Phi, psi and omega in degrees: 000127181292155175276166194284158176293329184062059173066030176042050169284174178200215185287135181261226188286347192270359187237012176082012178290165181293148180277142177285130184268169180211138171264113191296339182277353180294138176288153174084356177250120186276016176069234184280347179285155181205151176296148178291144180219084182299136180281121175259100185274001179265353183227135178298148178245132185302322180295319182286328175299313179299316180303317178296317185292333178263009174091018179278186185240358184266072181203164181234176185304319183295327178288319179295321179296318178295316180297320180293325176296321179292318182289338173293326176283320185229088185301333183273010183305316182301313179296320181298319179300313183292323178292324176298315181296322178295321175300315181298320178296318179295320182291323176293317179298320178298319179296317179296320178295334177277000176103001181284134180238004180241128182227128177244106186255106186255130186079043191290323183081182181297135181305146182213167171304149184065039169299160182305316183293328179292314181294313183298321185281351169295332180257315183236095181301341180269009182299141176243139186225134169244124175263136182230134172209147181273342189277120181302325179297314180296316180296322177300313177302311184297316182287329176297319177288324182290343182290341179279155174304127186208215186280131175289157175076024178235130181229156178238126183235136172266116179201160185255123178307327183288351177238075188298328180298317179293321180298312182293334181279347178303131187306318181294323178290313180302320179292320182299317187264357190274354184263007176080005177277147176300148183233141170265114178267113185257116178238073185274112175050043177240333185291337177284001170264359179258115183289160180301325180297340178267008173054064184300325181291321176294324177299312181296318178300320181293323178291328180282333187311309185278358184279144184290154172306145185092351176292159182239148172246122178250123181228133162235143193205141173292133182233130182249005180205105178198179179292345181267348186251125180267178182299318179298321177297319181296321178294318178294326179300318178297322178293319179296315179301314180297315180295316183293319179293325180289320188265328192231290191196172177293157181209131185227077171298153185229158175287162183307313182300325180290328177284321177301328182298334177298337183260010178305132179083358178252160172268113182282122181287150175297142010266021180092206179266109190220167170311132193302332179295338185269352183276115176070019182208156173270096185278144174282168176301319179296320179292320177297318179295317182295328185255015186297334178258014182231093187269148177227148178200161179225128177241153181245131179285134180282000000 
């Protein structure tokens, strides 16, 4: 079972990736200002762990140690992270090709190459994107990059997925979804950080409620019980959860039916909810194996 994306952060300022843009007139974006995010170098950070695993530079020794502990349990973790990110890029491109120009990316993580706005604008130059993350460190990174002259129509919002009413009320989000145009809601490898007590399925339904018909839901999620996951994988999943909770943060992989429930009332696009390497791509046997515990799917609102 692959280890988690950790809110899909990636390479930051140090690797030559594209800068995240900002339209300064958008409400809810404080421009160059950012919440303080003191660096805690004694504790691994999920964003920096992910960054290390995909080959980025925004990490410290404590993050590398945590990532190495995870890869000892799950050697294919590095491949799974990259395959998940590739799935997200394909799903965003598919939405843009279907005519969607509004993207709400929640749990976005540290900016990296192939950000949502970059992928969408390869197809739709008029695409507008709002990035949302609850983590002050991640938001600080995003807003620092957004302070440079960049792409218009891109905003960064600090909000918590577990509080959907506050997220939807953020001015940049409200403006994005308020014109009645379909929206692609991207929840890439973030829902397995939402515990059952926080009602993740109700959260997703609330975020979908105000979106226009034709909107899309993009989900990738850790899965510990499906036809692709064997008994040995399930045992490793328990070890990963225990290790991750001890070192970093809570983690809640779910069985296939619980992940399918996020798409209730939507039309699930082919090939359905599958290992993320298999969505929209001809995956090799190795890629399918690496992503067998990391499922991806896209649904369309009726």
